[in-house]
N, C-alpha and C positions, 0 to 999 in steps of 0.2 A: 587564519581564515581557511586555509587549505585543510586543516584538521577537521574543521566543522563540515566542510564539503564532503570529506571522506566519511565522516560519521553519518551524515544524511544518506549518502549512497549505500552504506552498509545496512542502515535501517530499511531503505527502500528494497534492497535485495531480499531481506528477511520477509518483508511484507509481500513481495512478489511471490515468494514460495508459499506463504500462508494463503494468499489469494488463490493460487493454483490448487492447493490442497482443499480449500473450502469449496471451490467450484466443482471439484471432483466428487465431493460428498453430496452435492445437490442431486436429488433424484430427477430422472428424466421428465416425469409427469407431475406429480403432486409435490410442489415445492414446500419444504418445511420452513415456517416463519423464523424459527430461531437461527437456522443456518443462513437464511437470506439476510437477516439482520446482522449476523456476524460478517458476512461478505460485504455488505454495505459499509459497515464500520471500518473494515480493513481498507476498502477502496477510498473512503473519505480520508483516512489517515495517510494513505499513499499520496493522494492529491495535495494534501497540506504540505507534505514533505517535498513534493515536486515543485510547488510554488516557492517554498523557501530556497530550494536549490537554484531555481531560476533567478531569484532575487540576488543570491550570492554570486552567481556566475556573471550576471549583468553588471554588478558593482565592480568586478575585477578590472 
């Protein structure tokens, strides 16, 4: 189970980096829909992993 927790944390670290990079690509004024969709997808994936991580740590 510890391996699974570590795997989730690693994936979350990668997603955090991707989210930061995607936010940096957003223009200040006219938001580009494809970039916004990419950001939302990354944030959704991060939230799913966070939920799984919370479930695993509560089970411990």
